[in-house]
C-alpha positions as CSV (number, residue, x, y, z in Angstrom):
1,M,-37.6,-4.9,13.3
2,S,-38.4,-5.5,16.9
3,G,-35.9,-5.5,19.6
4,N,-37.6,-8.7,21.0
5,A,-36.8,-12.1,19.5
6,I,-39.2,-14.7,19.0
7,E,-38.7,-17.2,21.9
8,V,-38.3,-20.9,20.6
9,A,-37.7,-24.1,22.6
10,V,-36.3,-27.0,20.6
11,L,-36.9,-30.1,22.6
12,G,-34.7,-33.1,21.3
13,L,-31.5,-32.2,19.6
14,G,-30.9,-35.0,17.3
15,R,-30.7,-34.6,13.6
16,V,-34.1,-32.9,13.1
17,G,-34.0,-30.7,16.2
18,T,-30.5,-29.5,15.6
19,S,-31.2,-28.8,12.0
20,A,-34.1,-26.8,12.9
21,G,-32.0,-24.7,15.3
22,L,-29.5,-24.2,12.7
23,A,-32.0,-23.2,10.1
24,L,-33.3,-20.5,12.6
25,A,-29.8,-19.4,13.1
26,R,-29.2,-18.9,9.4
27,Y,-32.4,-16.9,9.0
28,S,-31.7,-14.6,11.9
29,A,-28.3,-14.0,10.3
30,R,-29.8,-12.8,7.0
31,K,-29.7,-9.2,6.2
32,D,-33.3,-9.0,5.3
33,A,-34.5,-11.1,8.4
34,R,-37.9,-9.7,9.5
35,Q,-37.4,-11.3,13.0
36,Q,-34.7,-12.7,15.2
37,F,-35.1,-16.1,17.0
38,K,-33.8,-16.9,20.4
39,V,-33.5,-20.6,20.7
40,V,-33.2,-22.7,23.9
41,G,-32.7,-26.4,23.6
42,F,-33.2,-29.4,25.7
43,D,-32.4,-33.0,25.2
44,P,-32.3,-35.9,27.8
45,R,-29.3,-37.9,26.4
46,P,-26.0,-37.3,27.7
47,G,-23.6,-35.1,25.7
48,V,-26.2,-34.4,23.0
49,A,-27.3,-30.8,24.1
50,P,-23.6,-29.6,24.6
51,A,-23.0,-30.8,21.1
52,A,-25.9,-29.0,19.6
53,E,-24.9,-25.7,21.5
54,K,-21.3,-26.2,20.1
55,L,-22.7,-26.4,16.5
56,G,-24.5,-23.0,17.1
57,A,-28.0,-24.6,16.8
58,V,-29.2,-23.2,20.2
59,G,-28.2,-20.2,22.1
60,Q,-28.3,-22.0,25.5
61,T,-29.4,-25.4,26.8
62,V,-31.3,-26.3,30.0
63,R,-31.4,-29.5,32.0
64,N,-35.1,-29.3,32.6
65,V,-37.7,-29.6,29.9
66,Y,-40.1,-27.5,31.8
67,D,-37.7,-24.6,32.0
68,A,-37.1,-24.9,28.4
69,V,-40.7,-24.2,27.5
70,V,-41.7,-21.4,30.1
71,D,-42.5,-18.1,28.2
72,K,-41.7,-19.5,24.8
73,D,-43.7,-18.7,21.8
74,I,-43.1,-21.8,19.7
75,I,-42.0,-25.2,21.0
76,F,-40.5,-27.7,18.4
77,V,-40.7,-31.2,19.8
78,A,-38.3,-33.6,18.2
79,M,-37.6,-35.7,21.2
80,P,-36.7,-39.5,21.3
81,Y,-40.0,-41.1,20.7
82,A,-40.3,-43.0,23.9
83,E,-40.1,-39.7,25.8
84,V,-42.8,-37.8,24.0
85,E,-45.8,-38.7,26.1
86,T,-43.8,-37.8,29.2
87,T,-42.6,-34.6,27.7
88,F,-46.1,-33.6,27.0
89,R,-47.0,-34.2,30.6
90,E,-43.9,-32.3,31.9
91,I,-44.3,-29.1,29.7
92,A,-48.0,-28.7,30.2
93,D,-48.0,-26.3,33.1
94,G,-45.1,-24.2,31.5
95,L,-46.9,-23.6,28.2
96,R,-47.9,-19.8,28.0
97,Q,-51.2,-18.6,26.4
98,D,-51.3,-19.4,22.6
99,A,-48.0,-21.1,22.5
100,V,-47.6,-23.3,19.5
101,V,-46.4,-26.8,19.8
102,L,-44.9,-28.2,16.7
103,D,-44.9,-32.0,17.2
104,A,-42.3,-33.5,15.0
105,S,-42.8,-37.0,16.3
106,P,-43.0,-39.9,13.9
107,L,-46.6,-40.8,14.7
108,K,-49.5,-38.3,14.8
109,L,-52.5,-40.1,16.2
110,P,-50.9,-41.0,19.5
111,S,-49.8,-37.4,19.9
112,L,-53.2,-36.2,19.3
113,E,-54.5,-38.4,22.2
114,W,-51.8,-37.3,24.5
115,R,-52.6,-33.6,23.7
116,A,-56.1,-34.3,24.7
117,K,-55.4,-35.6,28.0
118,L,-52.2,-33.7,28.8
119,L,-51.8,-30.3,27.3
120,P,-53.8,-27.2,28.2
121,A,-56.6,-25.9,26.0
122,H,-54.7,-22.4,25.8
123,A,-52.0,-24.1,23.7
124,H,-52.2,-25.2,20.2
125,L,-50.7,-28.5,18.8
126,V,-49.7,-29.0,15.1
127,G,-48.0,-32.1,13.9
128,V,-45.2,-31.7,11.5
129,T,-43.1,-34.2,9.7
130,P,-40.0,-33.1,7.7
131,V,-39.4,-34.7,4.2
132,A,-35.6,-33.9,4.1
133,N,-33.6,-32.3,1.5
134,P,-33.0,-34.7,-1.3
135,R,-29.3,-34.3,-1.0
136,Y,-29.5,-36.1,2.3
137,L,-31.6,-39.0,1.1
138,F,-28.8,-41.6,1.0
139,D,-26.5,-40.4,3.8
140,G,-26.0,-39.8,7.3
141,L,-27.3,-41.1,10.7
142,N,-30.0,-39.6,12.6
143,D,-27.8,-37.9,15.0
144,T,-26.6,-34.4,16.0
145,E,-23.4,-34.8,14.3
146,H,-25.2,-35.1,10.9
147,A,-27.6,-32.0,11.4
148,A,-27.4,-29.3,8.7
149,A,-28.8,-25.8,8.2
150,D,-30.1,-26.9,4.8
151,Y,-31.5,-30.1,6.0
152,F,-35.0,-28.9,5.2
153,D,-34.2,-27.0,2.0
154,D,-36.1,-28.2,-1.2
155,G,-38.1,-30.7,1.0
156,F,-41.6,-30.7,2.3
157,M,-43.1,-30.3,5.7
158,L,-46.1,-32.3,6.1
159,V,-48.4,-30.4,8.4
160,M,-51.2,-32.1,10.5
161,P,-53.1,-29.7,12.8
162,D,-55.0,-30.7,16.0
163,P,-58.7,-30.0,15.0
164,R,-58.7,-27.7,18.0
165,A,-55.7,-25.7,17.1
166,A,-56.6,-22.1,16.1
167,K,-56.3,-21.2,12.3
168,A,-53.7,-18.8,13.1
169,A,-51.5,-21.4,14.8
170,V,-51.9,-23.4,11.7
171,E,-50.8,-20.6,9.6
172,L,-47.7,-19.9,12.0
173,A,-46.8,-23.7,11.4
174,T,-46.8,-23.3,7.7
175,D,-44.8,-20.1,7.9
176,F,-42.4,-21.6,10.4
177,S,-41.9,-24.7,7.9
178,A,-41.1,-22.2,5.0
179,L,-38.7,-20.4,7.2
180,L,-36.8,-23.6,7.8
181,G,-36.7,-24.1,4.1
182,A,-39.4,-26.5,3.6
183,T,-42.7,-26.3,1.4
184,P,-45.6,-27.1,3.6
185,H,-48.0,-29.7,2.6
186,F,-51.2,-30.8,4.5
187,L,-51.9,-34.4,5.3
188,D,-54.5,-36.3,7.5
189,P,-53.0,-37.7,10.6
190,D,-54.4,-41.1,10.1
191,E,-53.2,-41.3,6.5
192,H,-49.9,-39.9,7.8
193,D,-49.4,-42.8,10.3
194,G,-50.4,-45.4,7.7
195,L,-47.6,-44.3,5.3
196,S,-45.2,-43.8,8.1
197,A,-45.7,-47.6,8.8
198,A,-44.4,-48.1,5.3
199,T,-41.6,-45.5,5.1
200,E,-40.3,-45.5,8.6
201,G,-41.6,-48.4,10.6
202,L,-41.1,-51.2,8.0
203,P,-37.5,-50.2,7.1
204,A,-36.6,-49.9,10.6
205,L,-38.1,-53.3,11.3
206,L,-36.6,-54.8,8.4
207,G,-33.1,-53.8,9.5
208,V,-33.6,-55.2,13.0
209,M,-35.0,-58.5,11.8
210,T,-32.0,-58.8,9.5
211,F,-29.5,-58.4,12.2
212,Y,-31.6,-60.3,14.7
213,M,-31.6,-63.4,12.2
214,L,-27.9,-63.0,11.4
215,Q,-26.5,-62.6,14.8
216,R,-28.4,-65.8,15.8
217,S,-27.3,-67.8,12.7
218,E,-24.4,-70.5,12.8
219,G,-22.6,-68.3,10.1
220,W,-22.5,-65.2,12.3
221,T,-18.8,-65.8,13.2
222,D,-17.7,-65.3,9.6
223,A,-20.5,-63.0,8.4
224,R,-19.8,-60.4,11.2
225,R,-16.6,-59.5,9.5
226,M,-18.2,-58.5,6.2
227,G,-20.5,-55.5,7.5
228,N,-20.0,-53.1,4.5
229,P,-22.0,-49.7,3.9
230,A,-25.0,-51.5,2.4
231,F,-25.3,-53.6,5.7
232,G,-24.7,-50.5,7.9
233,Q,-27.4,-48.4,6.0
234,L,-29.8,-51.3,6.5
235,T,-29.2,-51.7,10.1
236,H,-28.5,-47.9,11.2
237,H,-31.6,-47.7,13.5
238,L,-29.6,-50.0,15.9
239,I,-27.0,-47.2,16.5
240,D,-29.0,-44.0,16.0
241,T,-32.4,-45.1,17.7
242,H,-32.8,-46.4,21.2
243,P,-34.7,-49.8,21.5
244,D,-37.4,-48.0,23.5
245,D,-38.1,-45.5,20.7
246,L,-38.2,-48.4,18.2
247,R,-40.5,-50.3,20.4
248,D,-43.0,-47.4,20.5
249,L,-42.7,-46.6,17.0
250,L,-43.8,-50.2,16.1
251,L,-46.2,-50.8,18.9
252,N,-48.0,-47.4,18.6
253,N,-48.5,-48.1,15.0
254,R,-48.9,-51.8,15.1
255,E,-52.0,-52.2,12.9
256,N,-50.4,-50.5,9.9
257,V,-47.0,-51.9,10.4
258,T,-48.5,-55.5,10.6
259,R,-50.5,-54.8,7.4
260,Y,-47.4,-53.8,5.5
261,L,-45.2,-56.6,7.0
262,G,-47.8,-59.2,5.8
263,E,-47.7,-57.7,2.3
264,L,-43.8,-57.7,2.5
265,I,-43.8,-61.4,3.5
266,D,-46.0,-62.3,0.4
267,V,-43.5,-60.3,-1.7
268,A,-40.7,-62.1,-0.1
269,N,-42.4,-65.5,-0.6
270,S,-42.6,-64.5,-4.2
271,F,-39.0,-63.7,-4.7
272,Q,-38.0,-66.7,-2.7
273,E,-39.8,-69.0,-5.3
274,L,-38.4,-67.1,-8.1
275,L,-34.8,-67.7,-6.8
276,A,-35.5,-71.3,-5.8
277,R,-36.8,-72.2,-9.4
278,G,-33.8,-70.4,-10.9
279,D,-36.4,-68.4,-12.9
280,K,-34.0,-65.9,-14.5
281,A,-36.7,-64.3,-16.7
282,G,-39.3,-63.9,-13.8
283,L,-36.5,-62.4,-11.4
284,E,-35.3,-60.1,-14.1
285,A,-38.6,-58.9,-14.8
286,A,-39.4,-58.2,-11.2
287,L,-36.1,-56.2,-10.8
288,V,-36.6,-54.2,-14.1
289,E,-40.1,-53.3,-13.1
290,T,-38.8,-52.1,-9.6
291,Y,-36.0,-50.3,-11.0
292,D,-38.0,-48.4,-13.5
293,A,-40.5,-47.4,-10.8
294,Y,-37.6,-46.4,-8.5
295,Q,-36.2,-44.1,-11.0
296,V,-39.6,-42.3,-11.6
297,W,-40.0,-41.9,-7.8
298,L,-36.3,-40.6,-7.3
299,A,-36.7,-38.1,-10.1
300,K,-39.8,-36.7,-8.4
301,R,-38.5,-36.9,-5.0
302,T,-35.2,-35.0,-6.1
303,S,-37.1,-32.4,-8.2
304,G,-40.0,-32.0,-5.7
305,R,-42.5,-32.0,-8.8
306,W,-45.2,-34.5,-7.8
307,E,-47.7,-33.3,-10.1
308,E,-47.6,-33.4,-13.9
309,T,-48.1,-29.6,-14.2
310,G,-44.5,-28.5,-15.1
311,K,-44.8,-25.7,-12.5
312,N,-41.9,-25.2,-10.1
313,V,-42.5,-25.3,-6.2
314,P,-43.7,-21.8,-5.3
315,D,-41.4,-19.3,-3.8
316,K,-41.7,-20.0,-0.1
317,S,-40.5,-16.2,0.6
318,D,-43.9,-15.1,-0.8
319,T,-45.8,-16.3,2.4
320,L,-42.9,-16.2,4.9
321,M,-44.0,-15.0,8.3
322,S,-47.7,-14.2,7.3
323,G,-49.0,-16.4,9.9
324,L,-50.6,-14.9,13.0
325,I,-51.6,-16.1,16.5
326,G,-53.3,-13.8,18.9
327,S,-52.2,-10.3,19.6
328,Y,-49.0,-11.1,21.2
329,L,-47.4,-13.0,18.3
330,T,-49.2,-11.0,15.7
331,K,-46.9,-8.0,16.7
332,R,-43.9,-10.1,17.1
333,L,-44.2,-11.9,13.8
334,R,-44.8,-8.7,12.0
335,G,-41.8,-7.2,13.5
336,E,-43.6,-4.7,15.8
337,D,-42.7,-4.0,19.5
338,R,-44.9,-5.6,22.1
339,E,-46.9,-3.0,23.9
């Protein structure tokens, strides 16, 4: 094994970024590890970076995002969403030749636009979106405290390369995903953002709208005393996501969010009519249909078996660290010394 570690910068040390750092530390500690990783972290929010360092997710933290990326081989971007465009601008001059930027931002099309106008041609951008370990599907806020080394285990990493990214950079992204514990799965960026509107944007907006409605209602004085876990889970974005990040998540994907919101309003009207009529049979039919479909989805989401093949997810160790990117990282990822 090489005496030189792979240099990684993790930008943004919330749950995803800190979990990535913990997963890298877990891999480096393995007896059969083919490479070591040296991780530097950055987060603009007060107190977040020290918390991640205390957990052991990063070896050190820096106060300047530019300093974080200088001479780094891999840059993992999990910044608060409103900061991503500025982050691209500020790191541009610090990116080394053939650096790989793994962008875990919630939307991919805006990132591709920012990459085109802000990042140098000698760096490679690959969009990634983690689909987390099923054990974390129903718990935890999106914060540093709830980070875990196994956060990516038994999940998927959606991979969406910039068309200009070198093939080797894409291979590195899939290997890196496997190293974290996730199975890579390619997706079109446009399709990703459409689906993100339904699975990320709409739930966040629904929680915000629910709280917005209640806190403006006449019954709020009494209702505010009844905030149990169901209400907390629905409205959690108001504690773990800054309003600027929510704003950009919705506005930067507004066509898709608007479309799904319209469909949701139609469904809400249908349920409103069922309830207003006291239609027990109609309501029960809708609930049973939804319940049955949900059980099928949950079983597949938990098992990771989405195709009716009966085959297990392939062993990620079979392809671990097979990706290459130029002569520099080729040697590093193969565990050879740099010349």
